[in-house]
Backbone as JSON, one array per atom type, in Angstrom:
{
  "sequence": "MGYFGQVITAMVTPFGEDGSVNYAIAEALAAHLVENGSDGLVICGTTGESPTLSWDEELQLFKSVKAAVGDRAKVIAGTGSNSTREAIEATRKASTLDLDGTLQVVPYYNKPTQEGLYHHFRAIAEACPDFPVMLYNVPGRTSCGLSVETVVRLSEVDNVVAIKEASGNLDYASHLRASTPDSFFLYSGDDSLTLPLLSIGGCGVVSVASHLVGNRLRGMIQAFEMGKVKSAIDDHLSLFPLFKALFLETNPVPVKAALASQGWDVGSVRSPLVPASEAVKQALEKQLKQLI",
  "N": [[-5.28, -12.89, -11.08], [-5.53, -10.08, -8.93], [-8.08, -7.6, -8.16], [-6.9, -5.07, -8.42], [-4.52, -5.78, -9.55], [-1.38, -7.57, -9.07], [1.09, -6.8, -7.87], [1.29, -4.05, -6.05], [2.55, -0.96, -5.53], [3.06, 0.85, -2.61], [3.56, 3.97, -2.78], [6.32, 6.16, -2.1], [6.39, 9.62, -1.12], [8.08, 12.05, -2.79], [10.19, 14.69, -1.64], [11.38, 18.08, -1.92], [14.41, 20.0, -1.22], [13.51, 22.04, 0.37], [11.4, 20.92, 1.63], [9.01, 20.82, 0.31], [6.56, 19.17, -1.78], [7.91, 17.2, -4.36], [6.84, 17.09, -7.32], [7.67, 16.44, -9.9], [9.67, 14.47, -9.57], [8.06, 12.58, -8.36], [6.41, 11.86, -10.51], [8.33, 10.74, -12.26], [9.3, 8.62, -10.71], [6.97, 7.09, -10.38], [6.48, 6.27, -13.03], [8.79, 4.73, -13.43], [8.4, 2.66, -11.55], [6.16, 1.36, -12.58], [7.26, 0.38, -14.88], [8.84, -1.55, -13.84], [7.7, -3.85, -12.59], [5.37, -3.15, -11.11], [1.87, -3.35, -10.89], [0.08, -1.57, -9.96], [-0.33, 1.51, -8.1], [-0.36, 2.85, -4.9], [-1.13, 5.96, -3.82], [-0.27, 8.44, -1.52], [-0.57, 6.92, 0.81], [0.32, 5.32, 3.92], [3.08, 4.9, 3.51], [3.5, 6.95, 1.78], [3.55, 9.11, 3.44], [1.15, 10.28, 4.31], [0.01, 11.4, 6.73], [1.3, 13.85, 7.04], [0.81, 15.33, 4.84], [-0.97, 17.88, 3.06], [-4.44, 18.14, 2.09], [-4.63, 19.41, -0.38], [-2.05, 19.01, -1.45], [-2.14, 16.24, -1.69], [-4.2, 15.88, -3.58], [-3.02, 17.03, -5.84], [-0.87, 15.28, -6.18], [-2.22, 12.92, -6.89], [-3.2, 13.7, -9.4], [-0.79, 14.2, -10.78], [0.58, 11.73, -10.76], [-1.25, 10.08, -12.09], [-1.2, 11.31, -14.61], [1.38, 10.65, -15.31], [1.47, 7.83, -15.53], [-0.8, 7.02, -16.86], [-2.92, 4.69, -18.39], [-1.42, 2.49, -17.84], [-1.11, 1.34, -15.39], [-2.87, 0.67, -12.33], [-4.11, 3.34, -10.4], [-4.38, 4.23, -7.15], [-6.02, 6.02, -4.74], [-5.03, 7.23, -1.65], [-7.19, 8.14, 0.54], [-8.15, 8.03, 3.08], [-9.31, 8.7, 6.46], [-9.57, 9.61, 9.96], [-11.83, 10.93, 10.34], [-15.01, 10.64, 9.24], [-16.43, 12.42, 7.65], [-14.4, 14.01, 6.49], [-13.02, 12.01, 5.04], [-14.95, 11.24, 3.19], [-15.26, 13.62, 1.71], [-12.65, 13.97, 0.62], [-12.43, 11.6, -0.84], [-14.49, 11.85, -2.68], [-13.5, 13.97, -4.24], [-11.19, 12.77, -5.3], [-12.38, 10.8, -6.81], [-13.19, 12.01, -9.11], [-11.1, 12.14, -10.84], [-10.4, 10.25, -12.73], [-9.18, 8.03, -11.61], [-8.42, 4.73, -10.22], [-9.43, 3.7, -7.89], [-9.8, 3.73, -4.27], [-7.89, 3.7, -1.27], [-8.75, 2.94, 1.98], [-8.05, 3.6, 5.16], [-8.36, 2.08, 8.4], [-10.0, 4.05, 10.82], [-8.01, 6.03, 12.96], [-6.8, 6.52, 16.27], [-9.29, 7.56, 17.43], [-10.7, 5.22, 17.96], [-13.18, 3.66, 17.12], [-16.13, 1.59, 17.61], [-16.92, -1.73, 16.3], [-19.33, -1.48, 14.97], [-19.28, 1.24, 14.47], [-17.07, 1.35, 12.73], [-18.07, -0.11, 10.58], [-20.19, 1.56, 9.68], [-18.72, 3.84, 9.03], [-17.01, 3.04, 6.83], [-18.95, 2.12, 5.06], [-20.41, 4.46, 4.58], [-18.54, 6.02, 3.2], [-18.09, 4.45, 0.9], [-20.69, 4.42, -0.22], [-21.03, 7.07, -0.78], [-19.51, 7.42, -3.01], [-20.31, 5.62, -5.28], [-19.4, 4.47, -7.66], [-16.74, 4.11, -7.4], [-14.14, 2.05, -6.73], [-13.33, 0.5, -3.6], [-10.69, -0.2, -1.42], [-10.24, -1.67, 1.6], [-8.22, -1.01, 4.54], [-6.54, -2.65, 6.84], [-4.76, -2.2, 9.63], [-3.88, -2.63, 12.48], [-1.64, -2.22, 14.13], [-0.85, 0.37, 13.69], [-3.15, 1.88, 13.91], [-4.47, 1.34, 16.26], [-6.89, 0.05, 16.54], [-8.79, -2.56, 14.95], [-10.34, -4.13, 12.06], [-12.9, -6.47, 12.52], [-13.42, -9.87, 11.44], [-16.1, -10.35, 10.96], [-17.08, -7.76, 10.51], [-15.74, -7.06, 8.15], [-16.86, -8.96, 6.43], [-19.51, -8.04, 6.33], [-19.06, -5.56, 5.11], [-18.04, -6.38, 2.66], [-20.28, -6.96, 1.27], [-21.16, -4.61, 0.26], [-21.43, -3.04, -2.82], [-19.2, -1.71, -4.1], [-17.04, -2.14, -2.42], [-14.25, -3.79, -2.64], [-11.88, -5.07, -1.94], [-9.24, -5.86, 0.44], [-6.46, -4.56, 2.17], [-4.48, -6.3, 4.1], [-2.9, -6.05, 7.05], [-2.43, -6.97, 9.6], [-0.76, -8.93, 10.43], [-1.56, -11.38, 11.28], [-2.05, -14.56, 10.55], [-4.03, -16.43, 11.08], [-6.28, -14.83, 11.37], [-6.37, -13.82, 8.73], [-6.85, -16.19, 7.32], [-9.37, -16.91, 8.29], [-10.75, -14.71, 7.33], [-10.49, -15.05, 4.53], [-11.88, -17.42, 4.2], [-14.42, -16.59, 4.78], [-15.35, -14.63, 3.1], [-16.56, -13.7, -0.2], [-15.26, -15.02, -3.36], [-14.99, -12.93, -5.08], [-14.1, -10.85, -3.6], [-11.1, -9.36, -2.81], [-8.03, -10.32, -1.37], [-5.25, -8.77, -0.16], [-1.84, -8.81, 0.8], [-0.51, -6.77, 3.32], [2.0, -6.68, 4.18], [5.24, -7.15, 3.15], [6.77, -9.39, 3.9], [4.9, -11.32, 4.4], [3.66, -11.96, 2.09], [3.95, -14.34, 0.47], [3.03, -16.38, 2.34], [0.33, -15.47, 2.56], [-0.56, -15.77, -0.07], [-0.71, -18.51, -0.13], [-3.0, -19.07, 1.25], [-5.02, -18.05, -0.21], [-4.71, -15.38, -0.9], [-4.18, -12.62, -3.2], [-2.11, -10.94, -3.93], [0.12, -8.18, -3.22], [0.34, -5.16, -1.36], [2.93, -3.2, -1.51], [6.09, -2.26, -0.05], [8.73, -2.96, -0.55], [8.73, -3.27, -3.3], [9.5, -0.93, -4.47], [12.14, -1.34, -4.92], [12.62, -4.0, -5.67], [10.67, -4.85, -7.52], [10.23, -6.44, -9.84], [11.26, -8.88, -8.98], [9.48, -9.54, -6.94], [7.1, -9.78, -8.42], [7.85, -11.98, -9.97], [8.03, -13.96, -7.97], [5.35, -14.19, -7.1], [4.1, -14.99, -9.48], [5.43, -17.39, -9.96], [4.49, -18.93, -7.84], [1.75, -19.03, -8.52], [1.89, -20.53, -10.83], [2.42, -22.98, -9.89], [5.0, -23.5, -9.2], [6.23, -23.95, -6.57], [8.53, -24.38, -4.98], [10.38, -22.67, -6.22], [9.13, -20.21, -5.72], [9.31, -20.14, -2.93], [12.1, -20.06, -2.63], [12.6, -17.54, -3.75], [11.18, -15.92, -1.92], [12.64, -16.4, 0.46], [15.15, -15.4, -0.21], [14.58, -12.73, -0.5], [13.64, -12.03, 1.95], [15.44, -10.96, 4.06], [15.77, -8.32, 3.13], [13.12, -7.42, 3.2], [12.74, -7.28, 5.97], [14.75, -5.49, 6.73], [13.81, -3.13, 5.68], [12.08, -2.28, 7.55], [13.44, -1.65, 9.82], [13.51, 0.8, 10.96], [10.9, 3.28, 11.38], [8.6, 2.98, 8.76], [8.17, 5.37, 6.15], [10.96, 5.65, 6.38], [13.34, 3.92, 6.08], [12.99, 2.95, 3.37], [13.09, 5.27, 1.86], [15.74, 6.02, 2.29], [16.97, 3.85, 1.07], [16.16, 4.18, -1.6], [17.43, 6.6, -2.14], [20.07, 5.74, -2.06], [20.13, 4.36, -4.39], [20.13, 6.32, -6.24], [17.89, 7.9, -6.48], [16.31, 10.96, -6.13], [14.6, 11.47, -3.75], [14.41, 12.93, -1.49], [14.13, 13.89, 2.0], [12.32, 12.82, 4.97], [9.24, 14.06, 6.32], [8.95, 15.93, 9.33], [7.2, 14.61, 12.14], [8.97, 12.48, 11.64], [12.36, 11.36, 11.18], [15.49, 11.32, 9.34], [17.03, 8.22, 8.21], [19.16, 6.28, 10.35], [22.75, 5.83, 10.4], [23.39, 3.17, 10.82], [21.13, 1.8, 9.9], [21.17, 2.57, 7.22], [23.52, 1.3, 6.38], [22.82, -1.38, 6.79], [20.8, -1.65, 4.91], [22.18, -1.12, 2.51], [23.88, -3.33, 2.46], [22.05, -5.44, 2.05], [20.94, -4.69, -0.41], [23.12, -4.81, -2.14], [23.46, -7.52, -2.31], [21.23, -8.29, -3.71], [20.71, -6.72, -5.97]],
  "CA": [[-4.82, -11.53, -10.73], [-6.5, -9.37, -8.1], [-8.84, -6.5, -8.74], [-5.98, -3.98, -8.75], [-3.26, -6.36, -9.98], [-0.69, -8.43, -8.11], [2.1, -6.02, -7.14], [0.88, -2.65, -5.92], [3.53, -0.25, -4.72], [2.65, 1.96, -1.76], [4.65, 4.84, -3.23], [6.8, 7.26, -1.27], [6.2, 10.98, -1.63], [9.35, 12.77, -2.84], [10.22, 16.08, -1.2], [12.54, 18.88, -2.26], [15.25, 20.42, -0.09], [12.73, 22.93, 1.24], [10.33, 20.16, 2.24], [7.8, 20.81, -0.52], [6.42, 17.96, -2.6], [8.59, 17.26, -5.66], [5.92, 16.39, -8.21], [8.41, 15.92, -11.06], [10.27, 13.2, -9.16], [6.95, 11.64, -8.16], [6.01, 11.36, -11.82], [9.4, 9.88, -12.78], [9.33, 7.39, -9.91], [5.77, 6.32, -10.71], [6.72, 5.62, -14.33], [9.81, 3.71, -13.21], [7.81, 1.53, -10.82], [5.29, 0.65, -13.51], [8.14, -0.32, -15.82], [9.64, -2.52, -13.1], [6.97, -4.85, -11.84], [4.16, -2.71, -10.4], [0.59, -3.27, -11.6], [-0.67, -0.47, -9.42], [0.34, 2.4, -7.17], [-1.13, 3.57, -3.89], [-0.57, 7.3, -3.64], [-0.67, 9.08, -0.27], [-0.81, 6.0, 1.9], [1.27, 5.48, 5.02], [4.43, 5.04, 2.93], [3.53, 8.27, 1.16], [3.54, 10.12, 4.52], [-0.13, 11.0, 4.27], [-0.32, 12.22, 7.9], [1.91, 15.18, 7.0], [0.45, 15.99, 3.58], [-2.25, 18.58, 3.03], [-5.36, 17.59, 1.1], [-4.28, 20.0, -1.69], [-0.88, 18.29, -1.94], [-2.57, 14.9, -2.09], [-4.95, 15.97, -4.83], [-2.07, 17.27, -6.93], [-0.13, 14.04, -6.38], [-3.09, 12.02, -7.66], [-3.22, 14.18, -10.78], [0.54, 14.07, -11.38], [0.89, 10.32, -10.99], [-2.13, 9.61, -13.16], [-0.67, 11.82, -15.88], [2.65, 9.96, -15.62], [1.33, 6.4, -15.85], [-1.95, 6.79, -17.73], [-3.63, 3.44, -18.19], [-0.46, 1.38, -17.73], [-1.2, 0.78, -14.05], [-3.95, 1.2, -11.5], [-3.73, 4.4, -9.47], [-5.29, 4.12, -6.02], [-5.86, 7.22, -3.92], [-5.15, 7.1, -0.2], [-8.02, 9.27, 0.99], [-8.73, 7.68, 4.37], [-9.19, 9.66, 7.56], [-10.33, 9.21, 11.14], [-13.08, 11.69, 10.26], [-15.8, 10.14, 8.11], [-16.77, 13.54, 6.77], [-13.2, 14.35, 5.71], [-12.74, 10.92, 4.11], [-15.93, 11.32, 2.1], [-14.93, 14.78, 0.88], [-11.43, 13.7, -0.13], [-12.68, 10.52, -1.78], [-15.3, 12.41, -3.77], [-12.62, 14.74, -5.13], [-10.33, 11.83, -6.02], [-13.18, 10.0, -7.74], [-13.42, 12.78, -10.35], [-9.81, 12.29, -11.53], [-10.15, 9.08, -13.59], [-8.34, 7.06, -10.9], [-8.96, 3.37, -10.26], [-10.0, 3.31, -6.62], [-9.32, 4.41, -3.08], [-7.49, 2.93, -0.09], [-9.37, 3.55, 3.15], [-7.47, 3.06, 6.38], [-9.19, 2.07, 9.61], [-9.83, 5.29, 11.58], [-6.97, 5.93, 13.97], [-6.84, 7.32, 17.5], [-10.57, 7.68, 18.12], [-11.08, 3.86, 18.37], [-14.6, 3.36, 17.01], [-16.57, 0.21, 17.73], [-17.09, -2.4, 15.0], [-20.48, -0.86, 14.3], [-18.8, 2.52, 13.97], [-16.23, 1.08, 11.57], [-18.94, -0.51, 9.48], [-20.9, 2.74, 9.15], [-17.7, 4.72, 8.44], [-16.61, 2.57, 5.5], [-20.12, 2.07, 4.19], [-20.75, 5.83, 4.19], [-17.58, 6.44, 2.17], [-18.37, 3.7, -0.32], [-21.96, 4.83, -0.8], [-20.89, 8.45, -1.28], [-18.84, 7.33, -4.32], [-20.68, 4.24, -5.6], [-18.7, 3.94, -8.83], [-15.31, 4.2, -7.1], [-13.8, 0.86, -5.95], [-12.74, 0.74, -2.29], [-9.87, -1.2, -0.74], [-10.09, -1.44, 3.04], [-6.84, -1.14, 5.01], [-6.54, -3.09, 8.23], [-3.4, -2.12, 10.14], [-4.08, -2.28, 13.89], [-0.41, -1.77, 14.76], [-0.76, 1.82, 13.54], [-4.41, 2.59, 14.17], [-4.88, 0.95, 17.62], [-8.04, -0.83, 16.47], [-8.82, -3.24, 13.67], [-11.6, -4.66, 11.57], [-13.18, -7.87, 12.78], [-13.81, -10.62, 10.26], [-17.53, -10.14, 10.75], [-17.3, -6.43, 9.91], [-15.28, -7.12, 6.76], [-17.87, -9.71, 5.7], [-20.63, -7.12, 6.08], [-18.63, -4.54, 4.15], [-17.85, -7.01, 1.35], [-21.59, -7.0, 0.62], [-21.34, -3.31, -0.4], [-21.02, -3.33, -4.19], [-17.89, -1.19, -4.52], [-15.97, -2.53, -1.5], [-13.8, -4.92, -3.47], [-10.61, -5.67, -1.53], [-8.66, -5.43, 1.7], [-5.03, -4.64, 2.45], [-4.46, -6.92, 5.42], [-1.58, -5.82, 7.65], [-2.43, -7.27, 11.02], [0.28, -9.91, 10.7], [-2.21, -12.54, 11.89], [-2.45, -15.46, 9.48], [-5.3, -17.04, 11.45], [-7.29, -13.83, 10.98], [-6.44, -13.78, 7.27], [-7.48, -17.43, 6.87], [-10.8, -16.78, 8.61], [-11.28, -13.72, 6.41], [-10.59, -15.63, 3.19], [-12.92, -18.44, 4.23], [-15.72, -16.0, 5.08], [-15.72, -13.64, 2.1], [-16.68, -14.29, -1.55], [-14.06, -14.99, -4.21], [-14.95, -11.63, -5.75], [-13.49, -9.91, -2.66], [-9.69, -9.68, -2.98], [-7.19, -10.24, -0.17], [-3.87, -8.37, -0.42], [-0.94, -8.69, 1.93], [0.01, -5.43, 3.6], [3.38, -6.88, 4.66], [6.02, -7.89, 2.15], [7.25, -10.66, 4.41], [3.8, -12.26, 4.5], [3.01, -12.12, 0.78], [3.86, -15.75, 0.08], [2.07, -17.08, 3.18], [-1.04, -15.11, 2.23], [-0.9, -16.42, -1.33], [-1.0, -19.92, 0.12], [-4.34, -19.22, 1.82], [-6.0, -17.43, -1.09], [-4.42, -13.99, -1.23], [-3.97, -12.4, -4.64], [-0.98, -10.08, -4.21], [0.69, -7.42, -2.11], [0.57, -3.72, -1.39], [4.31, -3.43, -1.14], [7.13, -1.24, 0.1], [9.95, -3.48, -1.18], [8.63, -3.19, -4.76], [10.29, 0.22, -4.93], [13.51, -1.8, -5.17], [12.67, -5.35, -6.24], [9.33, -5.11, -8.04], [10.22, -7.57, -10.76], [11.48, -10.09, -8.2], [8.2, -9.85, -6.28], [6.18, -10.28, -9.45], [8.28, -13.32, -10.31], [7.67, -14.86, -6.89], [3.91, -14.41, -7.13], [3.76, -15.76, -10.67], [5.93, -18.74, -9.77], [3.53, -19.62, -6.97], [0.51, -19.28, -9.24], [2.17, -21.55, -11.83], [2.7, -24.24, -9.23], [6.44, -23.63, -8.94], [6.25, -23.53, -5.17], [9.93, -24.32, -4.49], [10.96, -21.43, -6.76], [8.54, -19.09, -4.98], [9.9, -20.17, -1.59], [13.47, -19.58, -2.76], [12.52, -16.09, -3.94], [10.77, -15.33, -0.65], [13.73, -16.48, 1.45], [16.24, -14.52, -0.62], [14.14, -11.34, -0.32], [13.2, -11.83, 3.33], [16.27, -10.02, 4.81], [15.46, -6.96, 2.69], [11.81, -7.08, 3.75], [12.88, -6.92, 7.39], [15.61, -4.29, 6.83], [13.0, -1.96, 5.33], [11.28, -1.89, 8.71], [14.3, -1.48, 10.99], [12.96, 2.03, 11.54], [9.53, 3.5, 10.93], [8.33, 3.18, 7.34], [9.04, 5.05, 5.02], [12.34, 6.14, 6.58], [14.35, 3.09, 5.41], [12.87, 2.84, 1.92], [13.59, 6.51, 1.25], [17.21, 5.93, 2.31], [17.37, 2.87, 0.05], [15.98, 4.81, -2.9], [18.51, 7.59, -2.3], [21.31, 5.02, -2.36], [20.01, 3.92, -5.78], [20.2, 7.5, -7.1], [16.62, 8.62, -6.57], [16.31, 12.19, -5.33], [13.28, 11.52, -3.12], [14.45, 13.83, -0.35], [14.03, 13.36, 3.35], [10.97, 12.62, 5.47], [8.73, 15.21, 7.05], [8.83, 15.83, 10.79], [8.12, 14.2, 13.19], [9.94, 11.47, 11.25], [13.71, 11.86, 10.95], [16.18, 10.46, 8.39], [17.56, 6.94, 8.68], [20.46, 6.26, 11.02], [23.83, 5.23, 9.6], [23.31, 1.72, 10.96], [20.08, 1.34, 9.0], [21.66, 2.75, 5.85], [24.49, 0.24, 6.12], [22.09, -2.64, 6.69], [20.1, -1.64, 3.62], [23.17, -1.24, 1.45], [24.33, -4.71, 2.45], [21.03, -6.27, 1.43], [20.76, -4.31, -1.81], [24.27, -5.33, -2.89], [23.26, -8.95, -2.52], [20.05, -8.54, -4.51], [20.58, -5.89, -7.18]],
  "C": [[-5.91, -10.81, -9.96], [-7.13, -8.19, -8.82], [-7.92, -5.37, -9.21], [-4.64, -4.49, -9.28], [-2.65, -7.21, -8.89], [0.3, -7.66, -7.24], [1.69, -4.55, -7.19], [1.89, -1.96, -5.02], [2.87, 0.87, -3.94], [3.75, 3.02, -1.89], [5.01, 5.92, -2.22], [6.42, 8.59, -1.91], [7.55, 11.69, -1.62], [9.19, 14.22, -2.37], [11.49, 16.77, -1.69], [13.31, 19.27, -1.02], [14.49, 21.31, 0.88], [11.54, 22.22, 1.88], [9.03, 20.13, 1.44], [7.76, 19.54, -1.35], [7.1, 18.18, -3.95], [7.76, 16.43, -6.65], [6.63, 15.79, -9.42], [9.05, 14.58, -10.74], [9.19, 12.16, -8.92], [6.51, 11.03, -9.49], [7.06, 10.39, -12.38], [9.44, 8.56, -12.03], [8.14, 6.51, -10.23], [5.96, 5.57, -12.03], [7.74, 4.49, -14.2], [9.22, 2.46, -12.54], [6.93, 0.69, -11.74], [6.11, -0.14, -14.53], [8.93, -1.44, -15.17], [8.82, -3.33, -12.11], [5.68, -4.44, -11.19], [2.95, -2.67, -11.33], [-0.2, -2.05, -11.17], [0.16, 0.33, -8.44], [-0.67, 2.96, -6.19], [-0.43, 4.89, -3.63], [-1.15, 7.9, -2.36], [-1.21, 8.08, 0.75], [0.17, 6.28, 3.02], [2.68, 5.71, 4.5], [4.59, 6.39, 2.25], [3.45, 9.42, 2.14], [2.26, 10.94, 4.54], [-0.43, 11.82, 5.52], [0.24, 13.64, 7.85], [1.67, 15.89, 5.67], [-0.86, 16.74, 3.74], [-3.14, 17.92, 1.98], [-5.05, 18.16, -0.29], [-3.07, 19.3, -2.29], [-1.27, 16.9, -2.43], [-3.3, 14.93, -3.42], [-4.02, 16.18, -6.02], [-1.22, 16.03, -7.21], [-0.95, 13.04, -7.19], [-3.06, 12.41, -9.14], [-1.88, 13.92, -11.48], [0.86, 12.62, -11.7], [0.01, 9.74, -12.08], [-1.64, 10.07, -14.52], [0.58, 11.07, -16.3], [2.45, 8.53, -16.08], [0.14, 6.1, -16.74], [-2.68, 5.52, -17.37], [-2.7, 2.24, -18.05], [-0.5, 0.71, -16.37], [-2.4, 1.39, -13.34], [-3.39, 2.27, -10.56], [-4.81, 4.46, -8.38], [-5.0, 5.27, -5.06], [-6.03, 6.89, -2.44], [-5.9, 8.3, 0.35], [-8.72, 8.95, 2.31], [-8.49, 8.75, 5.42], [-9.88, 9.07, 8.79], [-11.58, 10.08, 11.31], [-13.84, 11.2, 9.03], [-16.1, 11.26, 7.13], [-15.58, 13.94, 5.89], [-12.9, 13.28, 4.67], [-13.7, 10.96, 2.93], [-15.57, 12.47, 1.15], [-13.71, 14.51, 0.01], [-11.65, 12.61, -1.18], [-13.53, 10.99, -2.95], [-14.43, 13.18, -4.76], [-11.74, 13.8, -5.95], [-11.11, 11.06, -7.09], [-13.46, 10.72, -9.06], [-12.18, 12.81, -11.25], [-9.45, 11.1, -12.41], [-9.14, 8.12, -12.94], [-9.08, 5.72, -10.83], [-9.55, 2.9, -8.94], [-9.39, 4.09, -5.48], [-8.94, 3.39, -2.01], [-8.01, 3.67, 1.13], [-8.87, 2.87, 4.41], [-8.5, 3.06, 7.51], [-8.96, 3.37, 10.38], [-8.9, 5.08, 12.78], [-7.27, 6.88, 15.13], [-8.2, 7.34, 18.18], [-11.24, 6.34, 18.43], [-12.59, 3.6, 18.31], [-14.89, 1.88, 17.27], [-16.66, -0.42, 16.34], [-18.28, -1.82, 14.24], [-20.1, 0.5, 13.73], [-17.94, 2.35, 12.74], [-17.08, 0.72, 10.35], [-19.62, 0.71, 8.85], [-19.93, 3.72, 8.5], [-17.4, 4.3, 7.01], [-17.81, 2.52, 4.54], [-20.51, 3.46, 3.71], [-19.82, 6.33, 3.09], [-17.88, 5.76, 0.85], [-19.65, 4.19, -1.0], [-21.93, 6.26, -1.3], [-20.26, 8.48, -2.67], [-19.09, 5.94, -4.89], [-19.98, 3.64, -6.8], [-17.18, 3.9, -8.63], [-14.94, 3.01, -6.21], [-13.01, 1.2, -4.68], [-11.93, -0.47, -1.85], [-9.77, -0.8, 0.72], [-8.63, -1.64, 3.44], [-6.86, -1.42, 6.5], [-5.12, -3.13, 8.75], [-3.44, -1.72, 11.62], [-2.82, -1.83, 14.61], [-0.22, -0.27, 14.67], [-2.01, 2.54, 14.02], [-4.99, 2.34, 15.56], [-6.21, 0.2, 17.66], [-8.09, -1.44, 15.08], [-10.2, -3.72, 13.32], [-11.76, -6.12, 11.98], [-13.54, -8.55, 11.47], [-15.27, -10.36, 9.94], [-17.83, -8.79, 10.11], [-16.86, -6.41, 8.46], [-16.31, -7.88, 5.9], [-19.06, -8.81, 5.37], [-20.26, -6.08, 5.02], [-18.44, -5.12, 2.75], [-19.15, -7.12, 0.58], [-21.94, -5.67, -0.04], [-20.7, -3.42, -1.79], [-19.6, -2.9, -4.53], [-16.8, -1.37, -3.47], [-15.42, -3.86, -2.02], [-12.58, -5.64, -2.94], [-10.23, -5.18, -0.14], [-7.15, -5.57, 1.65], [-4.92, -5.08, 3.9], [-3.05, -6.85, 6.0], [-1.61, -6.02, 9.16], [-1.31, -8.21, 11.41], [-0.25, -11.2, 11.28], [-2.74, -13.45, 10.79], [-3.75, -16.2, 9.8], [-6.45, -16.11, 11.07], [-7.47, -13.83, 9.46], [-7.12, -15.03, 6.72], [-8.98, -17.38, 7.11], [-11.46, -15.81, 7.63], [-11.49, -14.31, 5.02], [-11.71, -16.67, 3.13], [-14.32, -17.84, 4.33], [-16.21, -15.0, 4.05], [-15.79, -14.28, 0.72], [-15.38, -14.17, -2.35], [-13.91, -13.65, -4.92], [-14.39, -10.52, -4.86], [-12.02, -10.3, -2.53], [-8.88, -9.37, -1.72], [-5.75, -9.94, -0.57], [-3.07, -8.35, 0.88], [-0.51, -7.24, 2.09], [1.42, -5.47, 4.14], [4.14, -7.69, 3.63], [6.41, -9.28, 2.63], [6.16, -11.71, 4.52], [3.09, -12.48, 3.16], [2.86, -13.58, 0.41], [2.94, -16.54, 1.0], [0.61, -16.73, 2.86], [-1.48, -15.67, 0.88], [-1.35, -17.85, -1.08], [-2.38, -20.14, 0.72], [-5.38, -18.44, 1.02], [-5.83, -15.96, -1.33], [-4.1, -13.84, -2.71], [-2.75, -11.54, -4.95], [-0.59, -9.29, -2.98], [0.61, -5.93, -2.4], [1.92, -3.53, -0.72], [5.12, -2.15, -0.94], [8.38, -1.67, -0.68], [9.92, -3.36, -2.7], [9.23, -1.91, -5.32], [11.65, -0.24, -5.45], [13.58, -3.12, -5.92], [11.3, -5.75, -6.8], [9.26, -6.31, -8.95], [10.44, -8.89, -10.03], [10.19, -10.5, -7.48], [7.19, -10.4, -7.26], [6.55, -11.72, -9.82], [7.91, -14.34, -9.25], [6.18, -15.2, -6.93], [3.53, -15.28, -8.33], [4.26, -17.19, -10.57], [4.97, -19.55, -8.91], [2.27, -19.98, -7.74], [0.68, -20.35, -10.31], [2.48, -22.9, -11.21], [4.16, -24.5, -8.94], [6.73, -23.17, -7.51], [7.67, -23.43, -4.64], [10.62, -23.06, -4.98], [10.44, -20.22, -6.01], [9.12, -19.01, -3.58], [11.33, -19.64, -1.63], [13.5, -18.07, -2.92], [12.18, -15.39, -2.63], [11.94, -15.3, 0.34], [14.89, -15.57, 1.07], [15.88, -13.05, -0.39], [13.83, -11.01, 1.14], [14.1, -10.87, 4.13], [16.03, -8.56, 4.41], [14.12, -6.52, 3.24], [11.95, -6.58, 5.19], [13.73, -5.65, 7.56], [14.81, -3.02, 6.54], [12.1, -1.5, 6.46], [12.12, -1.84, 9.99], [13.98, -0.17, 11.71], [11.61, 2.27, 10.9], [9.46, 3.73, 9.42], [7.7, 4.58, 7.14], [10.49, 5.49, 5.17], [13.35, 5.24, 5.86], [14.22, 3.05, 3.89], [13.3, 4.13, 1.23], [15.11, 6.53, 1.23], [17.69, 4.97, 1.24], [17.23, 3.46, -1.34], [17.07, 5.84, -3.17], [19.82, 6.9, -2.66], [21.33, 4.49, -3.79], [19.96, 5.1, -6.75], [18.91, 8.27, -7.25], [16.6, 9.79, -5.59], [14.93, 12.38, -4.69], [13.26, 12.42, -1.9], [14.3, 13.12, 0.97], [12.58, 13.06, 3.69], [10.54, 13.88, 6.21], [8.65, 14.91, 8.54], [7.39, 15.48, 11.16], [9.04, 13.02, 12.86], [11.29, 12.14, 11.03], [14.43, 10.88, 10.02], [16.75, 9.2, 9.04], [18.91, 7.11, 9.34], [21.5, 5.61, 10.1], [23.76, 3.71, 9.67], [22.26, 1.14, 10.02], [20.53, 1.47, 7.55], [22.64, 1.65, 5.48], [23.81, -1.12, 5.96], [21.37, -2.74, 5.35], [21.07, -1.82, 2.47], [23.68, -2.66, 1.33], [23.31, -5.6, 1.73], [20.88, -5.96, -0.05], [21.92, -4.81, -2.67], [24.1, -6.8, -3.2], [22.15, -9.26, -3.5], [20.06, -7.85, -5.88], [21.92, -5.82, -7.92]]
}
């Protein structure tokens, strides 16, 4: 099992009709996820619409979710920023809340060099030396990514313990796994690549689909680890259409629509995102009927 567990849900942020954060629903959803396959929860990541949340809203979400799940699951704070100073400040505040770590996304838009990325992440980690850090490599959203060499350097920092790898490049992931110590944990950042990453030394997934099929994902990972590879492949292939349907439009638009169809009052998305189209809703409903 990885440092933060095997199935970590990148949790959506529920909103009320007026667009404010619905903390009560966030607490209920967090508890539900932990009871249905999730070892951990990332709060205020991309799926949690962090770009449109204020730092005060994020801090309250960390507190609310921690109160809801206690020690039953790891709670990981999404406190990354493209400003090193802001990331340090937010991470320091989160580190005082008895949480289990922080997810730090590659700085977006300003496109730092690899040396800049190294100093950014190292500065955050060293500012909170007792707070475990998971790096987040997602070049499709940030326009730049971590090189293997930079991750290797960062893995030498005591509290940089894991990476959420969402480049979609299995060659990169293989090189990364071969170049970092076993004590550094590799998580898939794409549901559809969880099983392939397990096969090259990954330990689990930071998942969107686990909002809906957390127990199925846990079963797939455990089957693989027990040597039941054919069973794990069957699980992967049966879940694959849902994995892809959840990204027919920008995440978290589809997963919020899917949760609403399951009776969860998570509300809409904040602008500039817009609600799911009818075609996406229908595609999701079709997949969910086949799985749930």
